[in-house]
N, C-alpha and C positions, 0 to 999 in steps of 0.2 A: 561508438563507445557506450558501454552500459554504466550509468551512474545511478546509484540508489540512495545516496545520502548527500544533502546539500544544506547550506545555511543561507537564509535570505532575510532581508529587512523589509517589513511592511508597515505602512502608516495609513490610517484612515484619513479621509479629507477633513479639513477644519470646517467648522460651521460658519455660515455667513454672519456678518455683523448686523445687528438690529439698527433700524433707522430712527432718527429723531427729527420729526418735522411736524408742521402744523398746517391745517387746512387753510388755504388762502383762496377766497372767492370774492367777487365784487359784492359790496354791500353786506359782507359778513366780516365785521372788524375783529371778532374774537373767535375764529374757527378753532375747533378742538384739535388735539393731537391725532395725527394719522400716520405715524411711522410704523412700517411693516416689520415683520420678523424675518431674520435671515434664514436661508435654507440649510438643512442638515448636510454635513459632509458625506461623501460616499464611503461605503464599506469596502474592505478588501476581503475577498473570499477565494478559496480553492475550488476548482471545478474539475470533477473527474471526467476526463475526455478519452474516448476510445481511440483517438488519433495519437495519443501519447503513450510511449512504452518505457521511457526512461526520464530521469530528472536532469539529463544533460543540458537542455536549454537554460536551466536555472543556475547552472554553474557559471555562466557568463553574463547573465542578467540577474543581479542579486538584489536590486532595490525596486520596490513597488509602492507608489503613492497614489491614493485615490484622489479624485477631483474634489475640490473644496466647494462648499455651498455658496450660492450667490448672496450678496447683501440684500437686506430688506430695502424697500423703497417707499417714497411718499404715496399717499392715497391708499394706505393699508396694503401695499403690495408685498407679498411674501416672496423672498428669494427662492430661486429654483434650487432643488437639492442636487448635490453632486452625484455623478453616475457611479455605480458600483464597479469596482475593478476586479475582474475575474482572472485568476491565474490557472491556466490549464495544467493538470498533472495527471499521471496515470492512475487508474483505479487501484486502490490498495495503498495509497499514500497516507501516512500519519503525520500530524503536525504537533510539535512539542515546543513550548516556550523555552528559549535557550537560557534565559536567566534563572528560571525557577525549576526547569525540568518537568513542569506540569504538562500532561497530555491534553491538548485542546480538542482533539477528535480526529476522525479519519474519514476519507471518502472511499467507498467500496464499490459502488455501482456507477455506471455511466450516467452522468447528469447530476450526481450528488454534489451538494455545495456545503462548504464549511467556512463560516465567517471567522477570520483570524485577526481582524482589526476593525473596530467599530468606528464609524464616522462621528465627528463631533456634532453636538446639538447646535442649532442656529440660535443666535442671540435675539432676545425680545426687543421689539421696537417700543418707542415711548407710548404708543397707543395702549400697550399692555399694562402700563403703570397708572392709567387713569383711575381715579377714585373720587369719592365725595370730598375727601380732605385735600386731594391734589388734583385740581382741575386742569392744570397746564404742566404736566410732567415733561421734563427735558431729558431725563436719563434714558439711555438705551444700552443694552448689553452687547459686549463683544461675543463672537461665536466661540464655542468651546473647541479646544484643539482635538484633533482626531487621535485615536489610540495608536500607539506605535510600539513595536517590539521586534526583536530578532527571533526568527523561527529556525528550528531544525526539522527538515522534512526527511522522512524515512520511508522508502518504498519497500513494501513486502508484496511480492507477486501473489496473485490469487489463482490457485490451481486446485484441482480435485485430488490429484495423486502427486506425491513428491518422491523422486528417485534419490535414494541414499546408497552409498557404497564407497569402497576404497578406490583410489586412483587407478585408472586403466582397467576397471572391472567390466567395461562394456556398456556403460549407461548411455553414452551419446549414440553409439551404434544402435542400441536397442530402441531409443527414442526415434531415431531416423527411420527405423523399419515399422514402428507402430504408428507413426504419424507422418505428416508432410514436413515436419521441422527438419532443418538441415544444419545441425550443430557441427562444429569443427571436430573431426575425427582423426586420431593419430595413435600410433603404437608406442606411446610414451606417457608417463604420468602427467597429470594436470593439463591434459589437452583442453579440457573445459575450464575456463577461468571466469566465465560469467554465466548466470542462470539462463536457461533456454526453455521456452514454452512450446508445447505441441498439442494439437487437438487429435485425440485418438477416437476413430470411428469403429464401433463394434455393433453388429446387427443393425437395429434401428435407433441406436443411441450413440452418445459420444461423451467424452470427458476430456478435461485438460490436464496434461502431465507436465511437471517441471523437473528438469535435470539440473542439478547443482554440482559444483566442483567436488572432487573426491575428498573423503575424510580420512585422516591418518591418525596414528596414535599421538596423543598430546594436543589434538586440535582444539580442545576446550581451553587450552592455555595459550593458544595463539599459533600453534604449529600448522603449516600448510594453509590451504585456502578455504576448506570446507565450512568451518564455523563462521567465517566472515560472511557467508551467504546463507547460513542455516535459517535465518529469519524468513527466507523465501519459501520455506516449507511449513512455517508456523500456521499458515491459514489453510493448509491442505486438509482434506477429509480422511485421506488414507496414505499409507507409506508403502513403497516398494523397495525392499533391500536387494540391490543388484550385486551378485557375488560371482566372481570368476571361478567356475567349477570345472575347468579343464585340467588343472594340475600342471599345465605347461609353464606357468609363471614361477613355479617353485614355492608359491605361497599356499598355505593350508586354508581352504575356503571357510571352514568352521572358525578358524582363528580370525580371519578378516571380518566375518559377521560379528564375532564377539567384540572386536575392537570398535567397530562402528556403533554397536549398541551401547558400549561403555561410554564412548565419547558423547553420543547424543544424550544419554542419561545424565552425564555430568553437566551438559550445557542447558538442557531443557527437558526434564523428566516427563513433562506432560505430553511430549510428542509420542512417546512409546505407549501411551494409553489409547492411541488411535488404531483402527483396523489396519493390519499390515500382513504382507506375505513376502516370500523370498523368490527371486528369479535366479536360478542357477544357469549362468550364461556360458557361452563358448563350448557347448556340448558337442560341437562338431570337431573340436580340436583335442579331445581326450587322448592322452598317451600314458602308457604305463599304469601305475596304480590309480584307480578311479576314486577321487575323493568325495564323490556325491553321497555314498551311503553315510559317511561321517557327518556331512553337512545336514542330511535329512534327519539323522539321529539327534543332533543338537537342536535343530529347528523344532522338531517334534516335542522335545522337552520344554521348549518355550511356547508351545502352542501355535507355531507358525507353519503354514502350508508352504511347500517348496514346489515350484513349477520349473522343470528343466526346459531350457530354450536355447536356440542358436539363431542369432540375428542374421548371420551370414547365410545359413542353410534354410532359414524360415521355419525351423523346428519349434513347435509349441507356442507360436506367437498368438494364434487364435485363442488357445486355452488361456494364455496369460491375459489377453485383453478381456475375456469374459470374466476371469477371476477378479481383475481389477474393477470392472464395472459392478460386480457383485459387492465389493467392498464399499464403493462409492454409494451404491443404492442403500446398503445397510446403514451407512453413516447418515444418509439423508432421511431415513425412515423416522417417523414421529415416535416419541417415547410414550407408551401407554402405561398409565399409572393405575394400579388395581383400585377398583372402587370408584373410578371416575366415570362420568357419563359418556 
């Protein structure tokens, strides 16, 4: 099961209590204070792990408490600090405070850490209160409580290219031919109900592609499944619009492309500012009036390149992979500002 949103409770460890004690030795009737400071509580942090691909484990384990610090001891002994509690999550996970809605941060690369609950400071022992005016302090501080909060974790997959298109446009079949991914494939709408990642190899390079559920009219208002998962293409560098250009479905490809563009624009206009091209799929199944010229005319007006392909027959797949690699390379190219050294 793919889970990309969960709510969990985290609490940093409480700080250890300071100690109140006095030095006691033979022939030293008035030994001074020697109470040590308590150890700090452990922090709670998210850890981006390559072994995690979903937030499913956190749906059933929702409470995380770090270890508390040990109490201070006599002889100026400082208590041991509590151990940090690491919560493994997939790269691309964002943490948000549930009460305030404030974004605490995100972990994007393997090994990234994000502290989400700070451990409490250890209390000072009576040795810390020694002064010229108070030669025998007896007070000691309790440890501070650890920070606690409810978190909302939101997973947004990290990919180079995001596949967008109407239901049953051939996105999953195309991804299965471009990569080693094996998404569910069927001749009915909404076969894909969860995002799927695949690594596409081309020449001596590779990139990661993400297939998301199909987008239908009214998706930005909650219709269908597409916009529920649209956040998974928010981190992509380029977009591939997958359009059924066979004419066999009875739908007009140009209208499908216009619908997807309108829905994405209504949900997140910034996505359409990224490099993008159109894959005209199912070209092996063209029958009757060929809709490709109308699709090409519309895409040309929008400044989009159209690559005819057939995942079943293998038509145009190499050209498509190289075109997508070009988009990713262009998106990764550094921006040169005129007049800069």
